[in-house]
N, C-alpha and C positions, 0 to 999 in steps of 0.2 A: 508582505512575504515575498522575501526577493527566492529566484530560482534556486533549493537545493545544492548547497555547495557541497560535493562531492569529495572528500578528502584519500589522494590515493596515496598510499607508501609504499617507496620505495625497495627500504629493508635497509639495514645496519652495514650490509657489507656491497652494492649497487648504491650507484646516485642516480639511476632511470627505472623505470621500469619498461620489461619486453614481456610479452608471453602470447600465449595462444589460450581462446574461451571457449569454451561450448552451450555457455551459456548467459551469452550477451542478452540475449531478449527480455531476460529481467530487468534489463535497468530500463522501464518505457515509464519515465516520469522527468520531466523537465529539472535540469542540472546541470552545475557548470563547475569547473577547479579552473585551480593558477595553472594548469603543467598543459600543454599540448599534444596533442590525440591525433597522431598517424593509424588508420583500421586497415587492413584489407580483408574485403569479406569474401571467404572461399566457398562459404553457403550459407542460404539464407536469402531472405530478401523481405522488403516491408517499405515503409516511410521512415523519412530521416528528416525531421525540421530540425534546423538551426537557424538563430539571427528571426530573422523576416520570410525565410524561402522554405522550400519544400525539398525534396530531392528523393527519388522513388530507389534505392537502392537496390543490388543482386551483385550475386556473385560474381567477381570478377573486380568490384570496383574496389580502387584505393580512396581513402577519401581522408583528407586534413582536415580536425577539428581547433580551429587557432585557442588561445588562451582565451581562458575567462566568458565566449561564445557559448549562450545558453541553446543547449540542445535536446532533442524530447527521441530516443531509437523508438520506431515501433514496429517489430516485427511481424509479419504477417500472420493470421493467427494459428495457420497448419503447425509454424516451430513453435507456436505455445503449447497446443493441443495433440498434434498428434506424436505419437513415441517414434514412429518412423523419419521421420523428416527432423532433422537434425542441423543447429545449426552451429557455425564453426566461423572462427574470425583470426586473426592474428593482427599484435598491436606494440602498438610502443608508446607510454606518457611518459614527458619531459617538461620541466623547465627552460624555462630560454637564457636562465644564468648559471642553469648548473655546472657548467664548464667556468666557470668564473664571470665577473659584469660588464670585462672587456672584451670575452674574445669573439663575439660578434661584429667588433668594431672596427675591425682589425680590416686594411683592403681587401686582405684573399677574399675575405668569408661577406664581401658583398651582396654574393649571392643569396647567400642562404638565409641573408638578415632579410632581401629583400622577399622573400618566399616564404618566414617566417610572418610576415609585415602581411603578406595574400591573405596566408592560413585567419587570418582574422574573419574573414566572410566564408570559411568553407569553402575549400577548395574538392574538386571530383577530381580523379584522374582513370581511366582505362584506356581499354586497346594494346594494342603489341608494344609499344612506347612505356609501357607501365609497367613493363614486364621482368625487367632490371632490378625495379626497385623495390619488385614483391618478393624477387630471392633475398635478397639483400635485406628485406627484414626478416625472413625466415632463418638466413644464417645470424642474424643480430640473437634473436633470440635462444639460438642455439651455445653462442659463444661466451665467452669468459674472459676475466681479467681486461686488459690493454687492449684486447682481441675485440671488446663488446664499443670500445670509443672511435675503433676504427671502423668498425662494422656501422654504427649510426652514423660518422661522419658520410662515410660512402653512400652512406639511405639519403643523408640527405642533399648532397652531393649529386646524386642519380636523380631526384625526383625534381631538385633544382633547372634539371636541363631541357628538364619534358614539360608541354604544353599544358593543363588542366583541360578536360571534357568540356568543368563549366565551373565558378563559385556559385552557392546557396544563395548566401543572405545576399539582401543587394545596397547593403549597408555595412559600415564596421558597426558591431555594438555598442551600445551608451548605456547607462547607468539607467534611460527612463526607460526602455525597453521590456518588457516581460516582469513587473513587479511585482505580482501575484500570480507564483506558482498553479497552487492551489485550483485558482479557479480558469488557469488555463489549461490545467490539468484535466478540469474535466468540462471543457471544451471539443478538446482536441478529442477524446475518448468516448462524445458521445457522437462528434463528426464521425469520425473513421469508422466507427459502428450503423453510421446508417444515412451513408454521404451515398449509398448506392440506389437508396429510394427520395422519395419529397421529405424534405426536411422544412420543419414552420420557424419562423424567428422564434415564435411566444415559445416553444415548444422547448428551445436554446434555453430560450432566457428565461425562463420560468427554472433551469434546471443550476444558473447560475444567480436565482431572486435578483431578476434587474427586468426593470421596462425593457420592449422591444427596442425603445430610441435609446433607451442608456445601455445597453449591450452592442446595438452597433457602436457607437462611438465610443465604448470601451474598446473592443473590437478593432476597430480600428485605429487607435491610439495606441493601442498593441502592439499593432503586427505591419502598421501604415498600409493597411487593405484591405477591404471589406469584404463581409462575411459570405458574401453571393463570389466572389473574388476566390477568394480560398476554398469553396465547395467545387469551383470547377478548376481550379487549380489540380486538385485533389483527383476530381472524376476523368481530367484527361491524362493526370499521370497513369492511374489504372488503364485506362483503353490503352497506352503505349503499350504498359507490361502485357497485355491480351493481345498488344496487335504482335509484338516482337515472340510471343509464343507462337503465334503462325496457324493458331485452332479450331475458331470462328471467324462466321462473317463481320464485316465492318459494320454492318444491322444489329447483326446480334450484341457485339460489341460498347455500343452505344447506347443499348439497352442498358443492357447488364450495367456499364461505367454513371448508370444515375440519370439518362438521359434519356427524353421522350420522346426527342424530336430530332432525328439526321439531320433537316436542315441545321440546326443549330449546331449542333455536333460538328458536322464538318465545318461551320464559321468558326466556333470558338478553338476546335484544333487546328487549323492554319494558323487563324491568331497567335496563337501561344505556341508551336511547334514552324513555324514557315512554311507550312505542307499538308497537304491534302492526308488523310486516313490511310491512303493506295497506296503515297508515295513515300510514307513512314514506314508503311512494311514494306516494298519494296525496297528502300535502302540498309534494312537491318537482316534483309535475307537474300541482297547481293551479292 
């Protein structure tokens, strides 16, 4: 069973979709679609899994998902359960050839073609450089007629001129990745619920009807990383979120993120982020 193919309809009067969405937290399962997807997260936060990578998204992120890249949005629990916490995104979804098969191959559009190629790994843009692109996306949603095409080209041109903060997946998606969406949904949902406490391989293996050894082989074959590496990435991502909020001490963040050893936490944090937790917090608030 492959990741769910999500059918996106543009409508009889338009060739691509551009809209806002207050209920994006409902799309929390592995899915893919032939359309590219550019999303500005205005309100909301959580984990985005795309290809074999993880990104802790937050308000202000502009995220570009490539065609057929399997992905999975998991909004933080508060946006699902608490009526006062609202998620809000603006997005556009489009097929690479909606403007004709040869449009991207003309010399003037080399930068646009290169941008869409890079999007196959999933790209994240944030900071002041992406402000113009976010304004253009809002304008695109309001535009009609030929003005929609003009706004869309301006949006792509703006994004193509700026450097992404990071790519999400370590490699381009291939058909042998993520071939069983139902089992991976089970793994991700269980892990996201329990990663801040001790997780035993036997427990998660039982959830997927696999032996411990089979589970470890299966997970690595799907994601190109070990399950322990995956958990550590989740925990460090959660720690980064808490550090950016600036409300807790580093020791409190260590334990709240699922680590029971401050030395291990500091070592893993520096390995993944290239700096100590205190340096990361200072860089955020400087």
